[in-house]
C-alpha positions as CSV (number, residue, x, y, z in Angstrom):
1,M,-12.2,-3.1,7.7
2,A,-8.5,-1.7,8.4
3,L,-5.7,-3.4,8.8
4,D,-4.0,-4.6,12.0
5,S,-1.3,-2.2,13.0
6,F,0.7,-5.1,14.0
7,L,0.5,-6.1,10.1
8,L,1.4,-3.2,8.9
9,D,4.4,-2.6,10.8
10,L,5.5,-5.8,9.3
11,L,4.6,-5.1,6.1
12,E,7.4,-4.3,3.2
13,D,7.3,-4.6,-0.9
14,P,8.0,-8.3,-2.0
15,V,10.0,-7.2,-4.6
16,D,12.0,-4.0,-3.7
17,H,11.5,-4.8,0.3
18,G,11.0,-1.3,0.9
19,S,8.0,0.6,2.8
20,L,4.5,1.0,1.4
21,L,2.0,3.4,2.1
22,Y,-1.7,1.9,3.2
23,V,-4.4,4.1,2.0
24,P,-7.4,2.3,4.2
25,S,-10.1,4.5,2.2
26,K,-9.0,3.4,-1.2
27,D,-7.9,-0.4,0.4
28,V,-4.6,-0.6,-1.3
29,L,-0.4,-0.7,-0.5
30,F,1.0,2.0,-2.6
31,N,4.8,1.6,-3.5
32,P,5.7,5.0,-4.7
33,R,9.0,4.2,-5.9
34,L,7.4,1.7,-8.8
35,R,4.3,3.4,-8.3
36,I,2.4,0.1,-8.8
37,V,-0.4,-1.0,-6.0
38,Y,-1.6,-4.0,-4.2
39,E,-4.7,-4.4,-3.6
40,V,-6.4,-5.2,-0.2
41,R,-9.5,-7.3,-0.6
42,D,-11.9,-8.8,2.3
43,S,-9.0,-7.1,4.6
44,I,-6.1,-9.7,2.9
45,P,-3.2,-7.7,1.4
46,V,-2.8,-9.5,-1.8
47,M,1.2,-9.1,-2.0
48,L,1.7,-10.9,-5.6
49,P,3.4,-9.0,-8.3
50,D,1.6,-10.2,-10.8
51,E,-1.6,-8.7,-9.0
52,T,-0.3,-5.2,-9.6
53,R,-1.2,-2.6,-11.5
54,P,0.2,0.9,-12.2
55,V,-0.5,4.4,-10.8
56,D,-1.3,7.7,-12.4
57,E,-0.3,11.0,-11.1
58,E,-3.3,12.0,-10.3
59,E,-4.3,8.7,-8.2
60,E,-0.6,9.0,-6.7
61,R,-1.6,12.6,-5.7
62,S,-4.7,11.3,-3.8
63,F,-2.7,8.8,-2.2
64,N,-0.5,11.4,-0.9
65,D,-2.8,13.6,0.3
66,D,-5.2,11.3,2.3
67,P,-5.0,11.9,5.9
68,D,-5.4,8.5,6.9
69,A,-2.7,7.1,5.1
70,R,0.8,5.1,6.9
71,L,3.5,4.2,5.8
72,T,4.1,0.3,6.5
73,G,7.3,-1.4,8.1
74,L,9.4,-0.7,11.5
75,R,10.5,2.9,11.8
């Protein structure tokens, strides 16, 4: 189940306070500046810095190429 648009408008990275890229097909929130992802489990974003994982170039490319991905935060 995809995250609610209202919630996505409010979400920002807890470490650098920037926007994230929500990739619903992978259930992740991606921070392109730090090249890490936060998992979305059971429609709940796990925004704990200790729970992140690094992203390699191939995975980053797949996130950026996903047509359903969208930025979080108010623009």
